VMD Tcl script that draws the C-alpha trace (Angstrom):
set ca {
  {-59.65 91.46 11.82}
  {-59.57 88.03 13.21}
  {-62.72 86.69 14.09}
  {-62.96 85.29 17.24}
  {-66.44 83.66 18.00}
  {-66.14 80.33 18.71}
  {-68.62 77.44 17.85}
  {-70.56 76.59 21.18}
  {-72.96 73.87 19.97}
  {-76.18 73.49 17.90}
  {-79.99 74.50 17.70}
  {-82.38 72.29 15.95}
  {-85.25 73.71 13.96}
  {-87.95 71.33 12.55}
  {-89.99 72.25 9.19}
  {-92.69 70.63 7.57}
  {-91.55 67.39 9.93}
  {-87.79 67.61 8.78}
  {-85.00 68.54 11.34}
  {-82.50 71.05 10.57}
  {-79.01 71.74 12.75}
  {-77.87 75.35 13.01}
  {-74.58 76.34 14.28}
  {-74.45 78.15 17.90}
  {-71.56 80.91 18.16}
  {-70.46 82.98 21.26}
  {-68.57 85.98 21.66}
  {-66.46 86.92 24.88}
  {-69.47 88.74 26.42}
  {-73.23 88.83 25.56}
  {-75.99 86.00 24.61}
  {-74.97 83.41 21.97}
  {-76.04 84.21 18.12}
  {-78.06 81.03 16.15}
  {-76.14 80.93 12.53}
  {-79.05 81.24 10.02}
  {-76.82 82.12 6.93}
  {-77.52 78.45 5.24}
  {-81.18 78.45 6.33}
  {-82.57 79.60 2.88}
  {-80.11 77.32 1.17}
  {-81.49 74.09 3.14}
  {-84.81 75.10 4.00}
  {-86.60 77.50 1.75}
  {-87.22 79.87 4.11}
  {-85.93 83.23 5.86}
  {-86.21 84.94 9.21}
  {-88.55 87.62 9.74}
  {-87.09 90.07 12.20}
  {-88.48 93.99 11.44}
  {-85.85 95.90 12.65}
  {-83.27 93.47 13.17}
  {-83.98 93.84 16.76}
  {-83.17 89.63 17.30}
  {-80.47 89.71 14.36}
  {-76.79 89.82 14.83}
  {-75.63 91.68 11.61}
  {-71.89 91.17 12.50}
  {-69.35 90.17 14.89}
  {-67.42 93.26 16.18}
  {-64.84 93.87 18.73}
  {-65.57 97.38 19.48}
  {-68.57 97.95 21.95}
  {-70.30 96.27 24.38}
  {-73.81 96.76 26.09}
  {-75.26 94.83 28.85}
  {-78.62 96.24 29.47}
  {-79.84 94.42 32.62}
  {-76.40 95.34 34.15}
  {-76.41 98.96 33.10}
  {-72.89 98.36 31.51}
  {-71.34 100.07 28.39}
  {-67.45 98.96 27.47}
  {-65.41 100.56 24.49}
  {-62.91 97.86 24.01}
  {-63.59 96.00 27.18}
  {-62.92 99.39 29.10}
  {-65.96 100.53 31.26}
  {-67.40 104.08 29.78}
  {-67.50 105.49 33.70}
  {-63.23 104.65 33.43}
  {-62.80 106.26 30.33}
  {-64.62 109.37 31.01}
  {-63.25 110.11 34.10}
  {-59.82 109.34 33.21}
  {-59.30 109.70 29.58}
  {-59.80 112.36 26.99}
  {-62.12 112.22 23.74}
  {-58.90 111.79 21.31}
  {-57.66 108.79 23.61}
  {-61.02 107.17 23.32}
  {-60.89 107.83 19.42}
  {-57.45 105.74 19.22}
  {-58.81 103.12 21.20}
  {-62.07 102.75 19.42}
  {-59.97 102.51 16.08}
  {-56.91 100.69 17.14}
  {-58.52 98.39 19.85}
  {-55.72 99.65 22.37}
  {-55.21 102.59 24.36}
  {-52.18 104.54 23.00}
  {-48.67 104.88 24.84}
  {-47.63 108.48 25.41}
  {-45.79 108.51 21.83}
  {-48.73 107.27 20.06}
  {-51.07 109.52 22.10}
  {-48.82 112.49 21.18}
  {-48.66 111.62 17.39}
  {-52.66 111.09 17.27}
  {-53.21 114.30 18.67}
  {-50.82 115.68 16.55}
  {-52.05 114.65 13.20}
  {-55.68 115.16 14.45}
  {-54.91 118.84 15.18}
  {-53.14 119.52 11.65}
  {-56.27 118.14 9.68}
  {-58.73 120.59 11.40}
  {-58.64 123.04 8.47}
  {-61.21 122.44 5.62}
  {-60.65 123.36 2.24}
  {-61.62 126.73 1.33}
  {-64.00 126.48 -1.36}
  {-66.10 124.36 1.34}
  {-67.21 127.76 2.57}
  {-69.15 128.24 -0.77}
  {-71.15 125.26 0.21}
  {-72.50 127.32 3.49}
  {-73.56 130.51 1.53}
  {-75.68 128.23 -0.99}
  {-78.06 127.42 1.85}
  {-80.84 129.26 3.33}
  {-79.97 131.34 6.41}
  {-82.48 129.04 8.35}
  {-81.19 125.64 7.11}
  {-81.07 123.25 9.99}
  {-77.49 122.69 11.14}
  {-78.06 118.95 10.31}
  {-78.62 119.43 6.75}
  {-75.58 121.43 6.35}
  {-73.51 118.83 8.07}
  {-74.78 116.18 5.94}
  {-74.58 117.83 2.83}
  {-70.93 119.08 3.78}
  {-69.78 115.65 4.90}
  {-70.60 113.96 1.84}
  {-69.40 116.86 -0.27}
  {-65.94 116.10 1.15}
  {-65.91 113.15 -0.94}
  {-65.35 115.40 -3.65}
  {-62.17 117.26 -2.23}
  {-60.50 114.37 -1.10}
  {-59.78 111.67 -3.76}
  {-57.92 108.40 -3.28}
  {-54.56 108.84 -3.80}
  {-52.70 106.55 -5.99}
  {-49.47 106.80 -4.28}
  {-50.82 105.61 -0.88}
  {-51.86 102.16 -0.12}
  {-55.41 101.08 0.43}
  {-54.79 101.06 4.57}
  {-52.78 104.44 4.16}
  {-56.05 105.84 2.43}
  {-58.49 104.62 5.27}
  {-56.26 106.01 7.76}
  {-56.20 109.40 6.03}
  {-59.73 109.54 5.62}
  {-60.15 108.65 9.33}
  {-57.98 111.51 10.51}
  {-59.82 113.93 8.52}
  {-63.15 113.10 9.55}
  {-62.25 113.17 13.05}
  {-60.30 116.55 12.56}
  {-63.00 118.38 10.84}
  {-65.94 117.51 11.81}
  {-65.79 120.16 14.72}
  {-64.88 122.63 12.29}
  {-67.76 121.85 9.99}
  {-70.12 121.51 12.70}
  {-68.96 124.96 14.34}
  {-69.20 126.68 10.85}
  {-72.96 125.36 10.73}
  {-73.84 126.78 13.83}
  {-71.88 129.93 13.02}
  {-73.75 130.38 10.00}
  {-77.61 129.69 11.40}
  {-76.95 132.27 13.71}
  {-75.40 134.80 11.16}
  {-71.94 135.31 12.47}
  {-68.73 135.27 10.79}
  {-66.96 131.76 11.02}
  {-64.04 131.24 13.12}
  {-60.64 129.21 11.95}
  {-59.58 126.35 14.40}
  {-56.83 127.39 16.98}
  {-54.36 124.41 16.58}
  {-53.21 125.56 19.79}
  {-56.39 124.24 21.69}
  {-57.56 120.73 23.05}
  {-60.08 119.07 20.79}
  {-62.76 119.99 22.93}
  {-61.68 123.61 23.59}
  {-61.28 124.25 20.11}
  {-64.65 123.23 19.00}
  {-66.07 125.62 21.90}
  {-63.70 128.48 20.70}
  {-64.91 128.01 16.95}
  {-68.56 128.03 18.48}
  {-68.75 130.82 20.64}
  {-65.70 133.22 19.82}
  {-66.39 136.53 18.11}
  {-63.77 138.82 16.08}
  {-64.32 141.24 18.32}
  {-63.07 140.23 21.54}
  {-61.02 137.50 23.35}
  {-62.70 134.33 24.33}
  {-61.57 132.20 27.01}
  {-63.33 129.11 28.43}
  {-63.22 127.42 31.59}
  {-61.85 124.28 32.29}
  {-65.07 122.71 33.84}
  {-66.69 123.82 30.36}
  {-64.11 122.14 28.64}
  {-64.12 118.92 30.68}
  {-67.60 118.91 30.11}
  {-67.40 119.04 26.57}
  {-64.83 116.44 26.29}
  {-67.02 114.00 28.43}
  {-69.90 114.47 26.20}
  {-68.11 113.71 22.87}
  {-66.38 110.54 25.12}
  {-70.00 109.18 26.09}
  {-71.89 109.76 22.68}
  {-68.71 107.98 20.68}
  {-70.01 104.57 20.20}
  {-73.06 102.59 21.15}
  {-72.95 99.24 19.37}
  {-74.83 98.15 16.34}
  {-77.81 100.90 16.42}
  {-79.39 102.61 13.46}
  {-77.13 105.16 12.28}
  {-74.17 102.79 13.02}
  {-75.91 99.88 11.06}
  {-76.48 102.88 8.17}
  {-72.60 103.46 7.84}
  {-71.87 99.50 8.09}
  {-74.63 98.97 5.41}
  {-73.41 101.97 3.05}
  {-70.04 100.70 3.60}
  {-70.27 97.25 2.47}
  {-71.08 98.43 -1.05}
  {-67.60 99.97 -1.14}
  {-68.84 103.49 -0.86}
  {-66.67 106.66 -0.38}
  {-66.08 106.91 3.31}
  {-67.09 110.33 3.38}
  {-70.45 109.37 1.80}
  {-70.80 106.29 4.39}
  {-70.57 109.00 7.23}
  {-72.76 111.37 5.61}
  {-75.47 108.43 5.27}
  {-75.22 108.01 9.18}
  {-75.39 111.66 10.04}
  {-78.65 111.57 7.84}
  {-79.73 108.29 10.09}
  {-79.18 110.07 13.35}
  {-80.94 112.97 12.36}
  {-84.15 111.04 13.26}
  {-86.23 112.00 16.33}
  {-86.32 108.25 17.41}
  {-82.48 108.24 17.53}
  {-80.29 111.11 17.78}
  {-83.19 113.71 18.80}
  {-84.08 112.28 21.91}
  {-82.13 115.45 24.12}
  {-83.87 117.73 21.98}
  {-87.36 116.08 22.91}
  {-86.29 116.03 26.30}
  {-85.36 119.69 26.62}
  {-88.58 120.29 24.59}
  {-90.54 118.34 27.09}
  {-88.95 120.67 30.14}
  {-89.91 123.35 28.35}
  {-93.62 122.61 27.92}
  {-93.53 121.82 31.72}
  {-92.34 125.27 32.29}
  {-91.98 125.61 36.02}
  {-91.61 123.36 38.97}
  {-95.06 124.30 40.49}
  {-96.29 122.06 37.20}
  {-94.69 119.19 37.48}
  {-97.10 117.24 39.76}
  {-99.45 117.61 36.79}
  {-97.22 116.07 34.38}
  {-96.05 113.39 36.58}
  {-99.42 112.20 37.07}
  {-100.30 112.52 33.34}
  {-97.26 110.53 33.04}
  {-98.56 107.76 35.19}
  {-101.95 107.58 33.40}
  {-101.55 105.06 30.48}
  {-104.98 106.58 28.83}
  {-102.70 109.62 28.56}
  {-100.27 109.95 25.41}
  {-97.89 112.11 27.40}
  {-94.60 110.63 28.03}
  {-91.77 111.85 30.15}
  {-88.67 112.15 27.92}
  {-85.02 111.41 29.34}
  {-86.02 108.70 31.54}
  {-85.47 104.96 31.06}
  {-83.89 103.81 27.99}
  {-84.64 101.10 25.26}
  {-81.52 98.98 25.97}
  {-80.60 99.71 29.47}
  {-83.15 98.05 31.79}
  {-81.26 99.48 34.59}
  {-79.32 102.75 35.31}
  {-77.59 103.90 32.01}
  {-73.98 104.16 32.77}
  {-73.61 107.18 30.60}
  {-75.92 109.20 32.86}
  {-74.15 108.53 35.68}
  {-71.24 110.40 34.62}
  {-73.45 113.06 32.66}
  {-75.33 113.84 36.18}
  {-72.15 114.97 37.60}
  {-71.27 116.80 34.70}
  {-74.50 118.54 34.49}
  {-74.30 119.34 38.22}
  {-70.79 120.78 37.76}
  {-71.77 122.96 34.96}
  {-74.69 124.43 36.43}
  {-72.99 125.12 39.49}
  {-69.94 126.94 37.36}
  {-72.49 129.08 35.45}
  {-74.88 129.76 38.31}
  {-77.62 130.19 35.79}
  {-81.01 131.45 36.48}
  {-83.13 129.55 34.23}
  {-86.93 128.18 35.52}
  {-86.18 125.24 32.54}
  {-83.19 124.00 34.93}
  {-85.27 124.67 37.94}
  {-87.45 121.69 36.33}
  {-84.71 119.89 35.43}
  {-83.38 119.68 39.06}
  {-86.76 119.00 40.61}
  {-87.65 116.16 37.82}
  {-84.54 114.48 38.60}
  {-85.26 114.17 42.02}
  {-88.65 112.94 41.78}
  {-87.20 110.41 39.52}
  {-84.71 109.10 42.08}
  {-87.05 108.89 44.68}
  {-90.62 108.13 43.57}
  {-91.64 104.45 43.81}
  {-93.11 104.67 40.58}
  {-89.97 105.75 38.71}
  {-87.99 103.44 40.79}
  {-89.75 100.33 40.40}
  {-90.24 100.43 36.69}
  {-86.44 101.61 36.57}
  {-87.34 104.73 34.86}
  {-83.91 106.71 35.84}
  {-82.80 109.77 34.13}
  {-80.98 108.69 31.00}
  {-77.82 110.63 29.19}
  {-80.26 112.43 26.87}
  {-81.84 113.98 30.03}
  {-78.60 115.56 31.22}
  {-76.80 116.25 27.98}
  {-79.86 118.09 27.03}
  {-79.56 120.20 30.13}
  {-76.06 120.88 29.86}
  {-75.88 121.67 26.23}
  {-78.63 124.24 26.61}
  {-76.59 125.67 29.81}
  {-73.60 126.20 27.59}
  {-75.27 128.21 25.25}
  {-76.42 125.71 22.43}
  {-79.69 125.91 20.55}
  {-81.76 122.89 20.36}
  {-80.92 122.63 16.69}
  {-77.33 122.01 17.29}
  {-77.78 119.04 19.98}
  {-77.84 115.86 17.08}
  {-74.79 118.28 15.24}
  {-72.90 117.55 18.76}
  {-74.08 113.75 18.58}
  {-73.20 113.58 15.26}
  {-69.65 114.95 15.88}
  {-68.70 112.52 18.60}
  {-70.40 109.59 17.03}
  {-68.05 109.90 13.71}
  {-65.32 108.28 15.78}
  {-67.53 105.28 16.32}
  {-68.83 105.25 12.73}
  {-65.56 105.44 11.48}
  {-64.01 102.32 13.78}
  {-67.00 100.22 13.04}
  {-66.60 100.95 8.75}
  {-62.99 100.18 9.30}
  {-63.56 97.00 11.30}
  {-66.03 96.16 8.68}
  {-63.63 96.53 5.68}
  {-61.28 93.98 7.66}
  {-63.42 91.48 8.30}
  {-63.38 88.87 5.79}
  {-66.91 87.40 6.28}
  {-68.46 90.61 5.59}
  {-70.44 90.79 2.07}
  {-72.79 93.45 0.64}
  {-75.69 94.34 3.14}
  {-79.06 92.53 1.49}
  {-81.87 92.29 3.89}
  {-84.69 90.00 2.63}
  {-88.78 90.74 2.87}
  {-91.96 89.08 3.31}
  {-94.06 90.30 0.24}
  {-97.38 91.12 0.83}
  {-98.61 92.66 -2.29}
  {-100.53 91.71 -5.53}
  {-99.62 88.59 -6.91}
  {-98.45 88.00 -10.62}
  {-100.74 89.41 -13.05}
  {-100.99 90.36 -16.51}
  {-100.99 93.96 -17.97}
  {-104.33 95.52 -19.07}
  {-104.41 98.02 -21.94}
  {-105.26 101.41 -20.77}
  {-108.15 101.16 -23.55}
  {-109.56 98.21 -21.74}
  {-109.53 99.43 -17.88}
}
mol new
graphics top color blue
foreach p $ca { graphics top sphere $p radius 0.5 }
foreach p [lrange $ca 0 end-1] q [lrange $ca 1 end] { graphics top cylinder $p $q radius 0.2 }
display resetview
């Protein structure tokens, strides 16, 4: 990775009457960043930024977000264009390599991912070690971490080759492991991958087919699954991506790094948003109760919050939600489901797009609102929602991990702190306490 940021000026900070000049760097898009790497060396001070919300932890060329404009770019390409015209494996190639594949590159990449879909047969014993009611994310996290015990670095390959093999394996095997976790959780026999199917269709086949009968999924459903994967593939330096980079900065095994990302994603404040949205729809229950909950959402003294509306990053319409809105409508029309929860979702969507309160505050339906509806319509239980998120986001994680290893400026992550505990004191013998 060649660093492309350029110094555009300096920022001056004054401490104890003394001034210090700090370099200001700019990337190709977005706000500039003040370089504080030498701040402690020259001033004896650290910056204080809980959650790192004002800190650039790295330079990256993968994903760009402009929350004010409602813009998401993968390697410069708008997410709307990729979701409409590309496939998930094309997007995976783009995120990893920086450019869209040629026809021959796409054929080679698709073939190599397809041929890596099987997992070691001994991995099956892992699932039998879990309780039947184990959460699918627990199974996914544990099994992906255990892959490091099956795929050791080969002595006869270069470092670049070893990284490529690891990335190919992770993209190829995550659907197999995720589907196995689902099958185990519902008590059905596992289904082996079918390499004649596309990436998304193969995943649906492993999740929903049974040995007793033939399974055929409609193109509309396959397209919906592929688009869900594309929309969730990467999202800049979020909590789980930062976790993968932090773990990778120590030189940890790539499978362990991805397992760390999965563990972070499991948190309800990160990957569990679409599950929380669906639970909210179930709480509302029926269309006639919507006015009551809308009134509660507008009441600042009421702790109730409408889930799936607005976004921490996007202060405008989430660009992914525009794609998912169309996908949701196509899936619901295709399946023609009679479910009161879906009726609630449709009415809430209509209100959020028309009600002045929601429009003024820009509380538009976000990607979690629509993806929860779609995944529920496809037959996935809410416990699988974050698993599907992790499956898709693995592509982004390994792209970020690979970029980090190629960045000559990267060092092992080591955040600082403001210590507020007891000052230095002497030990008091137990008999005198």
